N, CA, C, O and the ligand as a Tripos MOL2 file, in Angstrom:
@<TRIPOS>MOLECULE
protein
  309   307    78     0     0
PROTEIN
NO_CHARGES

@<TRIPOS>ATOM
      1 N         -78.0220   43.8760  -44.9260 N.3       1 MET1
      2 CA        -77.6540   42.5340  -44.4670 C.3       1 MET1
      3 C         -78.4520   41.4920  -45.2340 C.2       1 MET1
      4 O         -79.6630   41.6270  -45.4090 O.2       1 MET1
      5 N         -77.7620   40.4500  -45.6910 N.am      2 LEU2
      6 CA        -78.4380   39.3520  -46.3720 C.3       2 LEU2
      7 C         -78.5270   38.1530  -45.4320 C.2       2 LEU2
      8 O         -77.6280   37.8980  -44.6300 O.2       2 LEU2
      9 N         -79.6170   37.4400  -45.5510 N.am      3 VAL3
     10 CA        -79.7140   36.1510  -44.8850 C.3       3 VAL3
     11 C         -79.5470   35.0940  -45.9700 C.2       3 VAL3
     12 O         -80.3950   34.9390  -46.8480 O.2       3 VAL3
     13 N         -78.4450   34.3790  -45.8880 N.am      4 ILE4
     14 CA        -78.1500   33.3180  -46.8550 C.3       4 ILE4
     15 C         -78.8000   32.0370  -46.3510 C.2       4 ILE4
     16 O         -78.6110   31.6310  -45.2040 O.2       4 ILE4
     17 N         -79.5690   31.4130  -47.2360 N.am      5 LYS5
     18 CA        -80.2890   30.2080  -46.8310 C.3       5 LYS5
     19 C         -79.9180   29.0420  -47.7270 C.2       5 LYS5
     20 O         -79.5400   29.2120  -48.8860 O.2       5 LYS5
     21 N         -80.0350   27.8680  -47.1620 N.am      6 CYS6
     22 CA        -79.8090   26.6360  -47.9060 C.3       6 CYS6
     23 C         -80.9190   26.4660  -48.9410 C.2       6 CYS6
     24 O         -82.1000   26.5920  -48.6140 O.2       6 CYS6
     25 N         -80.5380   26.1780  -50.2000 N.am      7 ALA7
     26 CA        -81.5460   26.0210  -51.2560 C.3       7 ALA7
     27 C         -82.2990   24.7060  -51.1170 C.2       7 ALA7
     28 O         -83.4050   24.5680  -51.6390 O.2       7 ALA7
     29 N         -81.7210   23.7570  -50.4310 N.am      8 ARG8
     30 CA        -82.3690   22.4570  -50.3340 C.3       8 ARG8
     31 C         -83.4150   22.4210  -49.2240 C.2       8 ARG8
     32 O         -84.5390   21.9710  -49.4470 O.2       8 ARG8
     33 N         -83.0540   22.8910  -48.0330 N.am      9 CYS9
     34 CA        -84.0020   22.7840  -46.9090 C.3       9 CYS9
     35 C         -84.5800   24.1330  -46.4930 C.2       9 CYS9
     36 O         -85.5370   24.1790  -45.7220 O.2       9 CYS9
     37 N         -84.0170   25.2230  -46.9890 N.am     10 GLY10
     38 CA        -84.5680   26.5450  -46.7040 C.3      10 GLY10
     39 C         -84.1710   27.1360  -45.3620 C.2      10 GLY10
     40 O         -84.6330   28.2190  -45.0020 O.2      10 GLY10
     41 N         -83.3220   26.4390  -44.6150 N.am     11 LYS11
     42 CA        -82.8980   26.9670  -43.3170 C.3      11 LYS11
     43 C         -81.7380   27.9610  -43.4950 C.2      11 LYS11
     44 O         -81.0690   27.9900  -44.5270 O.2      11 LYS11
     45 N         -81.5310   28.7640  -42.4600 N.am     12 LYS12
     46 CA        -80.4890   29.7860  -42.5190 C.3      12 LYS12
     47 C         -79.0990   29.1660  -42.5230 C.2      12 LYS12
     48 O         -78.8380   28.1930  -41.8150 O.2      12 LYS12
     49 N         -78.2020   29.7480  -43.3370 N.am     13 ALA13
     50 CA        -76.8030   29.3160  -43.3300 C.3      13 ALA13
     51 C         -75.9470   30.3440  -42.5990 C.2      13 ALA13
     52 O         -75.1610   29.9940  -41.7190 O.2      13 ALA13
     53 N         -76.1030   31.6170  -42.9700 N.am     14 PHE14
     54 CA        -75.4510   32.6990  -42.2170 C.3      14 PHE14
     55 C         -76.0040   34.0450  -42.6430 C.2      14 PHE14
     56 O         -76.7040   34.1650  -43.6490 O.2      14 PHE14
     57 N         -75.6720   35.0520  -41.8530 N.am     15 LYS15
     58 CA        -76.0210   36.4290  -42.1920 C.3      15 LYS15
     59 C         -74.7720   37.0970  -42.7220 C.2      15 LYS15
     60 O         -73.6830   36.9430  -42.1690 O.2      15 LYS15
     61 N         -74.9400   37.8390  -43.7980 N.am     16 TYR16
     62 CA        -73.7750   38.3640  -44.4940 C.3      16 TYR16
     63 C         -73.9740   39.8380  -44.8220 C.2      16 TYR16
     64 O         -75.0150   40.2520  -45.3330 O.2      16 TYR16
     65 N         -72.9590   40.5990  -44.5170 N.am     17 ASN17
     66 CA        -72.9750   42.0290  -44.7840 C.3      17 ASN17
     67 C         -72.4340   42.2690  -46.1910 C.2      17 ASN17
     68 O         -71.2410   42.5120  -46.3760 O.2      17 ASN17
     69 N         -73.3290   42.1980  -47.1830 N.am     18 LYS18
     70 CA        -72.9150   42.3150  -48.5960 C.3      18 LYS18
     71 C         -72.8120   43.7820  -48.9880 C.2      18 LYS18
     72 O         -73.7270   44.5710  -48.7510 O.2      18 LYS18
     73 N         -71.6740   44.1320  -49.5960 N.am     19 ILE19
     74 CA        -71.4740   45.5010  -50.0680 C.3      19 ILE19
     75 C         -71.4810   45.4940  -51.5840 C.2      19 ILE19
     76 O         -70.7870   44.6950  -52.2120 O.2      19 ILE19
     77 N         -72.2650   46.3860  -52.1710 N.am     20 GLY20
     78 CA        -72.3710   46.4570  -53.6240 C.3      20 GLY20
     79 C         -73.4990   45.5750  -54.1320 C.2      20 GLY20
     80 O         -73.9990   44.7070  -53.4160 O.2      20 GLY20
     81 N         -73.8950   45.8110  -55.3860 N.am     21 HIS21
     82 CA        -75.0770   45.1470  -55.9150 C.3      21 HIS21
     83 C         -74.7640   43.9330  -56.7780 C.2      21 HIS21
     84 O         -75.6650   43.3620  -57.3920 O.2      21 HIS21
     85 N         -73.5150   43.5370  -56.8310 N.am     22 GLY22
     86 CA        -73.1430   42.3830  -57.6440 C.3      22 GLY22
     87 C         -73.7180   41.0820  -57.1060 C.2      22 GLY22
     88 O         -74.3180   41.0400  -56.0320 O.2      22 GLY22
     89 N         -73.5180   40.0300  -57.8770 N.am     23 LYS23
     90 CA        -73.9590   38.7070  -57.4420 C.3      23 LYS23
     91 C         -73.1880   38.2600  -56.2100 C.2      23 LYS23
     92 O         -72.0790   38.7300  -55.9540 O.2      23 LYS23
     93 N         -73.7700   37.3710  -55.4680 N.am     24 VAL24
     94 CA        -73.0960   36.8180  -54.2920 C.3      24 VAL24
     95 C         -72.2480   35.6310  -54.7540 C.2      24 VAL24
     96 O         -72.7010   34.4870  -54.7600 O.2      24 VAL24
     97 N         -71.0170   35.9320  -55.1360 N.am     25 LEU25
     98 CA        -70.1140   34.8970  -55.6320 C.3      25 LEU25
     99 C         -69.2080   34.3870  -54.5220 C.2      25 LEU25
    100 O         -68.9180   33.1950  -54.4180 O.2      25 LEU25
    101 N         -68.7700   35.3400  -53.6910 N.am     26 ARG26
    102 CA        -67.8890   35.0150  -52.5750 C.3      26 ARG26
    103 C         -68.4290   35.6870  -51.3260 C.2      26 ARG26
    104 O         -68.9640   36.7950  -51.3810 O.2      26 ARG26
    105 N         -68.2860   35.0140  -50.2130 N.am     27 CYS27
    106 CA        -68.6480   35.6160  -48.9330 C.3      27 CYS27
    107 C         -67.4120   35.6520  -48.0570 C.2      27 CYS27
    108 O         -66.8410   34.6150  -47.7210 O.2      27 CYS27
    109 N         -67.0080   36.8550  -47.6930 N.am     28 TYR28
    110 CA        -65.8150   37.0200  -46.8650 C.3      28 TYR28
    111 C         -66.1580   36.7690  -45.4000 C.2      28 TYR28
    112 O         -67.1540   37.2680  -44.8760 O.2      28 TYR28
    113 N         -65.2930   35.9750  -44.7540 N.am     29 TYR29
    114 CA        -65.5560   35.6140  -43.3600 C.3      29 TYR29
    115 C         -65.6830   36.8340  -42.4650 C.2      29 TYR29
    116 O         -66.4680   36.8380  -41.5170 O.2      29 TYR29
    117 N         -64.9080   37.8700  -42.7690 N.am     30 SER30
    118 CA        -64.9320   39.0570  -41.9170 C.3      30 SER30
    119 C         -66.2740   39.7760  -41.9730 C.2      30 SER30
    120 O         -66.5730   40.5960  -41.1060 O.2      30 SER30
    121 N         -67.0950   39.4740  -42.9960 N.am     31 ARG31
    122 CA        -68.3940   40.1380  -43.0930 C.3      31 ARG31
    123 C         -69.5620   39.2150  -42.7480 C.2      31 ARG31
    124 O         -70.7260   39.6010  -42.8580 O.2      31 ARG31
    125 N         -69.2380   38.0000  -42.3330 N.am     32 ILE32
    126 CA        -70.2990   37.1030  -41.8730 C.3      32 ILE32
    127 C         -70.6080   37.4440  -40.4200 C.2      32 ILE32
    128 O         -69.7280   37.4160  -39.5590 O.2      32 ILE32
    129 N         -71.8670   37.7650  -40.1660 N.am     33 LYS33
    130 CA        -72.2190   38.2480  -38.8360 C.3      33 LYS33
    131 C         -72.7380   37.1500  -37.9280 C.2      33 LYS33
    132 O         -72.4400   37.1330  -36.7340 O.2      33 LYS33
    133 N         -73.4930   36.2570  -38.4750 N.am     34 LYS34
    134 CA        -74.0110   35.1760  -37.6540 C.3      34 LYS34
    135 C         -73.9290   33.9140  -38.4830 C.2      34 LYS34
    136 O         -74.4790   33.8400  -39.5820 O.2      34 LYS34
    137 N         -73.2470   32.9320  -37.9540 N.am     35 ASP35
    138 CA        -72.9540   31.7580  -38.7560 C.3      35 ASP35
    139 C         -73.6950   30.5420  -38.2140 C.2      35 ASP35
    140 O         -73.5160   30.1560  -37.0590 O.2      35 ASP35
    141 N         -74.5320   29.9420  -39.0620 N.am     36 TYR36
    142 CA        -75.2360   28.7160  -38.6790 C.3      36 TYR36
    143 C         -74.6880   27.5240  -39.4450 C.2      36 TYR36
    144 O         -75.1130   26.3910  -39.2200 O.2      36 TYR36
    145 N         -73.7480   27.7700  -40.3480 N.am     37 SER37
    146 CA        -73.2680   26.7020  -41.2130 C.3      37 SER37
    147 C         -72.2140   25.8580  -40.4980 C.2      37 SER37
    148 O         -71.7770   26.1890  -39.3950 O.2      37 SER37
    149 N         -71.8240   24.7880  -41.1300 N.am     38 LYS38
    150 CA        -70.8640   23.8710  -40.5600 C.3      38 LYS38
    151 C         -69.7220   23.7300  -41.5460 C.2      38 LYS38
    152 O         -69.9330   23.7910  -42.7580 O.2      38 LYS38
    153 N         -68.5120   23.5430  -41.0360 N.am     39 LYS39
    154 CA        -67.3730   23.3600  -41.9130 C.3      39 LYS39
    155 C         -66.9890   21.9010  -41.9190 C.2      39 LYS39
    156 O         -66.8230   21.2870  -40.8650 O.2      39 LYS39
    157 N         -66.8450   21.3390  -43.1220 N.am     40 ASP40
    158 CA        -66.4660   19.9410  -43.2670 C.3      40 ASP40
    159 C         -65.2450   19.9170  -44.1800 C.2      40 ASP40
    160 O         -65.3860   19.9780  -45.4020 O.2      40 ASP40
    161 N         -64.0730   19.8300  -43.6130 N.am     41 SER41
    162 CA        -62.7750   20.0670  -44.2650 C.3      41 SER41
    163 C         -62.8310   21.3730  -45.0570 C.2      41 SER41
    164 O         -62.8800   22.4380  -44.4400 O.2      41 SER41
    165 N         -62.8270   21.3470  -46.3920 N.am     42 ASP42
    166 CA        -62.8410   22.6250  -47.1190 C.3      42 ASP42
    167 C         -64.2450   22.9970  -47.5960 C.2      42 ASP42
    168 O         -64.4080   23.9430  -48.3670 O.2      42 ASP42
    169 N         -65.2450   22.2660  -47.1480 N.am     43 LYS43
    170 CA        -66.6060   22.5570  -47.5950 C.3      43 LYS43
    171 C         -67.4010   23.2600  -46.5080 C.2      43 LYS43
    172 O         -67.2540   22.9750  -45.3200 O.2      43 LYS43
    173 N         -68.2430   24.1810  -46.9420 N.am     44 ILE44
    174 CA        -69.1710   24.8420  -46.0310 C.3      44 ILE44
    175 C         -70.5260   24.1890  -46.2750 C.2      44 ILE44
    176 O         -71.0940   24.3030  -47.3620 O.2      44 ILE44
    177 N         -71.0320   23.5140  -45.2660 N.am     45 VAL45
    178 CA        -72.2630   22.7480  -45.4620 C.3      45 VAL45
    179 C         -73.3760   23.2390  -44.5440 C.2      45 VAL45
    180 O         -73.1300   23.8310  -43.4930 O.2      45 VAL45
    181 N         -74.6080   22.9740  -44.9760 N.am     46 CYS46
    182 CA        -75.7770   23.2640  -44.1720 C.3      46 CYS46
    183 C         -75.7810   22.3200  -42.9720 C.2      46 CYS46
    184 O         -75.6430   21.1080  -43.1390 O.2      46 CYS46
    185 N         -75.9380   22.8600  -41.7680 N.am     47 ARG47
    186 CA        -75.8860   22.0040  -40.5880 C.3      47 ARG47
    187 C         -77.1480   21.1450  -40.4480 C.2      47 ARG47
    188 O         -77.1740   20.1830  -39.6800 O.2      47 ARG47
    189 N         -78.1840   21.5050  -41.1960 N.am     48 TYR48
    190 CA        -79.4480   20.7720  -41.0630 C.3      48 TYR48
    191 C         -79.5450   19.6230  -42.0570 C.2      48 TYR48
    192 O         -80.0110   18.5410  -41.7010 O.2      48 TYR48
    193 N         -79.1090   19.8410  -43.3070 N.am     49 CYS49
    194 CA        -79.2900   18.7880  -44.3070 C.3      49 CYS49
    195 C         -77.9900   18.3710  -44.9900 C.2      49 CYS49
    196 O         -77.9980   17.4270  -45.7800 O.2      49 CYS49
    197 N         -76.8830   19.0400  -44.7120 N.am     50 GLY50
    198 CA        -75.6080   18.6310  -45.2900 C.3      50 GLY50
    199 C         -75.3440   19.1150  -46.7010 C.2      50 GLY50
    200 O         -74.3300   18.7610  -47.3020 O.2      50 GLY50
    201 N         -76.2400   19.9140  -47.2290 N.am     51 ASN51
    202 CA        -76.0620   20.4980  -48.5580 C.3      51 ASN51
    203 C         -74.7740   21.3370  -48.6020 C.2      51 ASN51
    204 O         -74.4990   22.0940  -47.6710 O.2      51 ASN51
    205 N         -73.9970   21.2060  -49.6660 N.am     52 ILE52
    206 CA        -72.7400   21.9570  -49.7700 C.3      52 ILE52
    207 C         -73.0260   23.3400  -50.3520 C.2      52 ILE52
    208 O         -73.3150   23.4880  -51.5390 O.2      52 ILE52
    209 N         -72.9370   24.3340  -49.4940 N.am     53 ILE53
    210 CA        -73.2930   25.7040  -49.8780 C.3      53 ILE53
    211 C         -72.1140   26.4080  -50.5510 C.2      53 ILE53
    212 O         -72.3070   27.2460  -51.4320 O.2      53 ILE53
    213 N         -70.9120   26.0680  -50.1390 N.am     54 GLY54
    214 CA        -69.7460   26.7240  -50.7150 C.3      54 GLY54
    215 C         -68.4710   25.9910  -50.3400 C.2      54 GLY54
    216 O         -68.4780   25.0040  -49.6050 O.2      54 GLY54
    217 N         -67.3730   26.5160  -50.8790 N.am     55 ILE55
    218 CA        -66.0550   25.9310  -50.6530 C.3      55 ILE55
    219 C         -65.1620   27.0000  -50.0220 C.2      55 ILE55
    220 O         -65.1210   28.1460  -50.4700 O.2      55 ILE55
    221 N         -64.4600   26.5980  -48.9840 N.am     56 ASP56
    222 CA        -63.5390   27.4980  -48.3050 C.3      56 ASP56
    223 C         -62.4300   27.9280  -49.2670 C.2      56 ASP56
    224 O         -61.8350   27.0970  -49.9530 O.2      56 ASP56
    225 N         -62.1590   29.2350  -49.3100 N.am     57 ASP57
    226 CA        -61.1120   29.7490  -50.1940 C.3      57 ASP57
    227 C         -60.2540   30.7610  -49.4470 C.2      57 ASP57
    228 O         -60.0600   31.8890  -49.8990 O.2      57 ASP57
    229 N         -59.7500   30.3390  -48.3040 N.am     58 GLY58
    230 CA        -58.8660   31.2120  -47.5350 C.3      58 GLY58
    231 C         -59.6290   32.2130  -46.7030 C.2      58 GLY58
    232 O         -60.1260   31.8800  -45.6270 O.2      58 GLY58
    233 N         -59.7260   33.4430  -47.1900 N.am     59 ASP59
    234 CA        -60.4260   34.4740  -46.4220 C.3      59 ASP59
    235 C         -61.8990   34.5980  -46.8150 C.2      59 ASP59
    236 O         -62.6090   35.4690  -46.3120 O.2      59 ASP59
    237 N         -62.3520   33.7270  -47.7100 N.am     60 CYS60
    238 CA        -63.7460   33.8020  -48.1360 C.3      60 CYS60
    239 C         -64.2870   32.4190  -48.4880 C.2      60 CYS60
    240 O         -63.5540   31.4320  -48.5440 O.2      60 CYS60
    241 N         -65.5910   32.3870  -48.7200 N.am     61 ILE61
    242 CA        -66.2500   31.1660  -49.1860 C.3      61 ILE61
    243 C         -66.6320   31.3750  -50.6370 C.2      61 ILE61
    244 O         -67.2950   32.3600  -50.9640 O.2      61 ILE61
    245 N         -66.2280   30.4690  -51.5100 N.am     62 LYS62
    246 CA        -66.7150   30.4960  -52.8910 C.3      62 LYS62
    247 C         -68.0800   29.8450  -52.8890 C.2      62 LYS62
    248 O         -68.2030   28.6590  -52.5820 O.2      62 LYS62
    249 N         -69.0920   30.5930  -53.2220 N.am     63 MET63
    250 CA        -70.4500   30.1080  -53.0740 C.3      63 MET63
    251 C         -70.8630   29.2180  -54.2520 C.2      63 MET63
    252 O         -70.5570   29.5210  -55.4050 O.2      63 MET63
    253 N         -71.5520   28.1300  -53.9530 N.am     64 ASN64
    254 CA        -72.1420   27.2820  -54.9860 C.3      64 ASN64
    255 C         -73.4640   27.9190  -55.4030 C.2      64 ASN64
    256 O         -74.4370   27.9080  -54.6490 O.2      64 ASN64
    257 N         -73.4850   28.4690  -56.6000 N.am     65 GLN65
    258 CA        -74.6050   29.3230  -57.0030 C.3      65 GLN65
    259 C         -75.9750   28.6360  -56.9530 C.2      65 GLN65
    260 O         -76.9890   29.3050  -56.7520 O.2      65 GLN65
    261 N         -76.0160   27.3450  -57.1270 N.am     66 ASN66
    262 CA        -77.3180   26.6750  -57.1570 C.3      66 ASN66
    263 C         -77.7550   26.1360  -55.8050 C.2      66 ASN66
    264 O         -78.8410   25.5690  -55.6790 O.2      66 ASN66
    265 N         -76.9080   26.3110  -54.7890 N.am     67 GLU67
    266 CA        -77.1820   25.6530  -53.5090 C.3      67 GLU67
    267 C         -77.5960   26.6050  -52.3980 C.2      67 GLU67
    268 O         -77.7290   26.1990  -51.2430 O.2      67 GLU67
    269 N         -77.8010   27.8830  -52.7480 N.am     68 PHE68
    270 CA        -78.2730   28.8040  -51.7050 C.3      68 PHE68
    271 C         -79.2360   29.8240  -52.3040 C.2      68 PHE68
    272 O         -79.2560   30.0540  -53.5130 O.2      68 PHE68
    273 N         -80.0150   30.4130  -51.4430 N.am     69 THR69
    274 CA        -80.8620   31.5430  -51.8130 C.3      69 THR69
    275 C         -80.6070   32.6280  -50.7680 C.2      69 THR69
    276 O         -79.9590   32.3700  -49.7540 O.2      69 THR69
    277 N         -81.1090   33.8340  -51.0080 N.am     70 TYR70
    278 CA        -80.9510   34.8440  -49.9760 C.3      70 TYR70
    279 C         -82.1120   35.8230  -49.9840 C.2      70 TYR70
    280 O         -82.8120   36.0000  -50.9810 O.2      70 TYR70
    281 N         -82.2830   36.4440  -48.8410 N.am     71 THR71
    282 CA        -83.2480   37.5330  -48.6980 C.3      71 THR71
    283 C         -82.5150   38.6790  -48.0310 C.2      71 THR71
    284 O         -81.4420   38.4900  -47.4590 O.2      71 THR71
    285 N         -83.0980   39.8750  -48.1060 N.am     72 GLY72
    286 CA        -82.4850   41.0220  -47.4550 C.3      72 GLY72
    287 C         -81.9470   42.0020  -48.4720 C.2      72 GLY72
    288 O         -82.2320   41.8950  -49.6650 O.2      72 GLY72
    289 N         -81.1670   42.9590  -47.9960 N.am     73 THR73
    290 CA        -80.6950   44.0320  -48.8520 C.3      73 THR73
    291 C         -79.1690   44.1120  -48.8480 C.2      73 THR73
    292 O         -78.5050   43.8540  -47.8440 O.2      73 THR73
    293 N         -78.6480   44.4800  -50.0150 N.am     74 LYS74
    294 CA        -77.2140   44.7240  -50.1670 C.3      74 LYS74
    295 C         -76.9500   46.1930  -49.8610 C.2      74 LYS74
    296 O         -77.7910   47.0510  -50.1300 O.2      74 LYS74
    297 N         -75.7900   46.4750  -49.3030 N.am     75 LEU75
    298 CA        -75.4380   47.8530  -48.9940 C.3      75 LEU75
    299 C         -74.8490   48.5290  -50.2300 C.2      75 LEU75
    300 O         -74.1410   47.8980  -51.0150 O.2      75 LEU75
    301 N         -75.1490   49.8190  -50.3930 N.am     76 ASN76
    302 CA        -74.4740   50.5950  -51.4240 C.3      76 ASN76
    303 C         -73.0580   50.8830  -50.9700 C.2      76 ASN76
    304 O         -72.7820   50.9850  -49.7740 O.2      76 ASN76
    305 N         -72.1620   51.0130  -51.9380 N.am     77 LYS77
    306 CA        -70.7800   51.3340  -51.5890 C.3      77 LYS77
    307 C         -70.6910   52.7650  -51.1000 C.2      77 LYS77
    308 O         -69.6060   53.2340  -50.7540 O.2      77 LYS77
    309 ZN        -80.0410   22.6120  -45.7680 Zn       78 ZN78
@<TRIPOS>BOND
     1     1     2 1
     2     2     3 1
     3     3     4 2
     4     3     5 am
     5     5     6 1
     6     6     7 1
     7     7     8 2
     8     7     9 am
     9     9    10 1
    10    10    11 1
    11    11    12 2
    12    11    13 am
    13    13    14 1
    14    14    15 1
    15    15    16 2
    16    15    17 am
    17    17    18 1
    18    18    19 1
    19    19    20 2
    20    19    21 am
    21    21    22 1
    22    22    23 1
    23    23    24 2
    24    23    25 am
    25    25    26 1
    26    26    27 1
    27    27    28 2
    28    27    29 am
    29    29    30 1
    30    30    31 1
    31    31    32 2
    32    31    33 am
    33    33    34 1
    34    34    35 1
    35    35    36 2
    36    35    37 am
    37    37    38 1
    38    38    39 1
    39    39    40 2
    40    39    41 am
    41    41    42 1
    42    42    43 1
    43    43    44 2
    44    43    45 am
    45    45    46 1
    46    46    47 1
    47    47    48 2
    48    47    49 am
    49    49    50 1
    50    50    51 1
    51    51    52 2
    52    51    53 am
    53    53    54 1
    54    54    55 1
    55    55    56 2
    56    55    57 am
    57    57    58 1
    58    58    59 1
    59    59    60 2
    60    59    61 am
    61    61    62 1
    62    62    63 1
    63    63    64 2
    64    63    65 am
    65    65    66 1
    66    66    67 1
    67    67    68 2
    68    67    69 am
    69    69    70 1
    70    70    71 1
    71    71    72 2
    72    71    73 am
    73    73    74 1
    74    74    75 1
    75    75    76 2
    76    75    77 am
    77    77    78 1
    78    78    79 1
    79    79    80 2
    80    79    81 am
    81    81    82 1
    82    82    83 1
    83    83    84 2
    84    83    85 am
    85    85    86 1
    86    86    87 1
    87    87    88 2
    88    87    89 am
    89    89    90 1
    90    90    91 1
    91    91    92 2
    92    91    93 am
    93    93    94 1
    94    94    95 1
    95    95    96 2
    96    95    97 am
    97    97    98 1
    98    98    99 1
    99    99   100 2
   100    99   101 am
   101   101   102 1
   102   102   103 1
   103   103   104 2
   104   103   105 am
   105   105   106 1
   106   106   107 1
   107   107   108 2
   108   107   109 am
   109   109   110 1
   110   110   111 1
   111   111   112 2
   112   111   113 am
   113   113   114 1
   114   114   115 1
   115   115   116 2
   116   115   117 am
   117   117   118 1
   118   118   119 1
   119   119   120 2
   120   119   121 am
   121   121   122 1
   122   122   123 1
   123   123   124 2
   124   123   125 am
   125   125   126 1
   126   126   127 1
   127   127   128 2
   128   127   129 am
   129   129   130 1
   130   130   131 1
   131   131   132 2
   132   131   133 am
   133   133   134 1
   134   134   135 1
   135   135   136 2
   136   135   137 am
   137   137   138 1
   138   138   139 1
   139   139   140 2
   140   139   141 am
   141   141   142 1
   142   142   143 1
   143   143   144 2
   144   143   145 am
   145   145   146 1
   146   146   147 1
   147   147   148 2
   148   147   149 am
   149   149   150 1
   150   150   151 1
   151   151   152 2
   152   151   153 am
   153   153   154 1
   154   154   155 1
   155   155   156 2
   156   155   157 am
   157   157   158 1
   158   158   159 1
   159   159   160 2
   160   159   161 am
   161   161   162 1
   162   162   163 1
   163   163   164 2
   164   163   165 am
   165   165   166 1
   166   166   167 1
   167   167   168 2
   168   167   169 am
   169   169   170 1
   170   170   171 1
   171   171   172 2
   172   171   173 am
   173   173   174 1
   174   174   175 1
   175   175   176 2
   176   175   177 am
   177   177   178 1
   178   178   179 1
   179   179   180 2
   180   179   181 am
   181   181   182 1
   182   182   183 1
   183   183   184 2
   184   183   185 am
   185   185   186 1
   186   186   187 1
   187   187   188 2
   188   187   189 am
   189   189   190 1
   190   190   191 1
   191   191   192 2
   192   191   193 am
   193   193   194 1
   194   194   195 1
   195   195   196 2
   196   195   197 am
   197   197   198 1
   198   198   199 1
   199   199   200 2
   200   199   201 am
   201   201   202 1
   202   202   203 1
   203   203   204 2
   204   203   205 am
   205   205   206 1
   206   206   207 1
   207   207   208 2
   208   207   209 am
   209   209   210 1
   210   210   211 1
   211   211   212 2
   212   211   213 am
   213   213   214 1
   214   214   215 1
   215   215   216 2
   216   215   217 am
   217   217   218 1
   218   218   219 1
   219   219   220 2
   220   219   221 am
   221   221   222 1
   222   222   223 1
   223   223   224 2
   224   223   225 am
   225   225   226 1
   226   226   227 1
   227   227   228 2
   228   227   229 am
   229   229   230 1
   230   230   231 1
   231   231   232 2
   232   231   233 am
   233   233   234 1
   234   234   235 1
   235   235   236 2
   236   235   237 am
   237   237   238 1
   238   238   239 1
   239   239   240 2
   240   239   241 am
   241   241   242 1
   242   242   243 1
   243   243   244 2
   244   243   245 am
   245   245   246 1
   246   246   247 1
   247   247   248 2
   248   247   249 am
   249   249   250 1
   250   250   251 1
   251   251   252 2
   252   251   253 am
   253   253   254 1
   254   254   255 1
   255   255   256 2
   256   255   257 am
   257   257   258 1
   258   258   259 1
   259   259   260 2
   260   259   261 am
   261   261   262 1
   262   262   263 1
   263   263   264 2
   264   263   265 am
   265   265   266 1
   266   266   267 1
   267   267   268 2
   268   267   269 am
   269   269   270 1
   270   270   271 1
   271   271   272 2
   272   271   273 am
   273   273   274 1
   274   274   275 1
   275   275   276 2
   276   275   277 am
   277   277   278 1
   278   278   279 1
   279   279   280 2
   280   279   281 am
   281   281   282 1
   282   282   283 1
   283   283   284 2
   284   283   285 am
   285   285   286 1
   286   286   287 1
   287   287   288 2
   288   287   289 am
   289   289   290 1
   290   290   291 1
   291   291   292 2
   292   291   293 am
   293   293   294 1
   294   294   295 1
   295   295   296 2
   296   295   297 am
   297   297   298 1
   298   298   299 1
   299   299   300 2
   300   299   301 am
   301   301   302 1
   302   302   303 1
   303   303   304 2
   304   303   305 am
   305   305   306 1
   306   306   307 1
   307   307   308 2
@<TRIPOS>SUBSTRUCTURE
     1 MET1         2 RESIDUE 1 A MET
     2 LEU2         6 RESIDUE 1 A LEU
     3 VAL3        10 RESIDUE 1 A VAL
     4 ILE4        14 RESIDUE 1 A ILE
     5 LYS5        18 RESIDUE 1 A LYS
     6 CYS6        22 RESIDUE 1 A CYS
     7 ALA7        26 RESIDUE 1 A ALA
     8 ARG8        30 RESIDUE 1 A ARG
     9 CYS9        34 RESIDUE 1 A CYS
    10 GLY10       38 RESIDUE 1 A GLY
    11 LYS11       42 RESIDUE 1 A LYS
    12 LYS12       46 RESIDUE 1 A LYS
    13 ALA13       50 RESIDUE 1 A ALA
    14 PHE14       54 RESIDUE 1 A PHE
    15 LYS15       58 RESIDUE 1 A LYS
    16 TYR16       62 RESIDUE 1 A TYR
    17 ASN17       66 RESIDUE 1 A ASN
    18 LYS18       70 RESIDUE 1 A LYS
    19 ILE19       74 RESIDUE 1 A ILE
    20 GLY20       78 RESIDUE 1 A GLY
    21 HIS21       82 RESIDUE 1 A HIS
    22 GLY22       86 RESIDUE 1 A GLY
    23 LYS23       90 RESIDUE 1 A LYS
    24 VAL24       94 RESIDUE 1 A VAL
    25 LEU25       98 RESIDUE 1 A LEU
    26 ARG26      102 RESIDUE 1 A ARG
    27 CYS27      106 RESIDUE 1 A CYS
    28 TYR28      110 RESIDUE 1 A TYR
    29 TYR29      114 RESIDUE 1 A TYR
    30 SER30      118 RESIDUE 1 A SER
    31 ARG31      122 RESIDUE 1 A ARG
    32 ILE32      126 RESIDUE 1 A ILE
    33 LYS33      130 RESIDUE 1 A LYS
    34 LYS34      134 RESIDUE 1 A LYS
    35 ASP35      138 RESIDUE 1 A ASP
    36 TYR36      142 RESIDUE 1 A TYR
    37 SER37      146 RESIDUE 1 A SER
    38 LYS38      150 RESIDUE 1 A LYS
    39 LYS39      154 RESIDUE 1 A LYS
    40 ASP40      158 RESIDUE 1 A ASP
    41 SER41      162 RESIDUE 1 A SER
    42 ASP42      166 RESIDUE 1 A ASP
    43 LYS43      170 RESIDUE 1 A LYS
    44 ILE44      174 RESIDUE 1 A ILE
    45 VAL45      178 RESIDUE 1 A VAL
    46 CYS46      182 RESIDUE 1 A CYS
    47 ARG47      186 RESIDUE 1 A ARG
    48 TYR48      190 RESIDUE 1 A TYR
    49 CYS49      194 RESIDUE 1 A CYS
    50 GLY50      198 RESIDUE 1 A GLY
    51 ASN51      202 RESIDUE 1 A ASN
    52 ILE52      206 RESIDUE 1 A ILE
    53 ILE53      210 RESIDUE 1 A ILE
    54 GLY54      214 RESIDUE 1 A GLY
    55 ILE55      218 RESIDUE 1 A ILE
    56 ASP56      222 RESIDUE 1 A ASP
    57 ASP57      226 RESIDUE 1 A ASP
    58 GLY58      230 RESIDUE 1 A GLY
    59 ASP59      234 RESIDUE 1 A ASP
    60 CYS60      238 RESIDUE 1 A CYS
    61 ILE61      242 RESIDUE 1 A ILE
    62 LYS62      246 RESIDUE 1 A LYS
    63 MET63      250 RESIDUE 1 A MET
    64 ASN64      254 RESIDUE 1 A ASN
    65 GLN65      258 RESIDUE 1 A GLN
    66 ASN66      262 RESIDUE 1 A ASN
    67 GLU67      266 RESIDUE 1 A GLU
    68 PHE68      270 RESIDUE 1 A PHE
    69 THR69      274 RESIDUE 1 A THR
    70 TYR70      278 RESIDUE 1 A TYR
    71 THR71      282 RESIDUE 1 A THR
    72 GLY72      286 RESIDUE 1 A GLY
    73 THR73      290 RESIDUE 1 A THR
    74 LYS74      294 RESIDUE 1 A LYS
    75 LEU75      298 RESIDUE 1 A LEU
    76 ASN76      302 RESIDUE 1 A ASN
    77 LYS77      306 RESIDUE 1 A LYS
    78 ZN78       309 GROUP 0 **** ****
């Protein structure tokens, strides 16, 4: 499980069940376990500082690579 955090304020955005060792480019809603983020039309923003973490893309979030950090472990396939 990864904890995705806002790169600007360092607070949690959501917990994500990442499978595989690739980069975190997209986060699928079905694998988000705990969501602290806020949705602002098609943008996924940090609820604490308003930083735009990603863009809604249907069944997933396209992550803004410079606007988040993460800790935790990715699952092997
Ligand atoms: Zn923030």
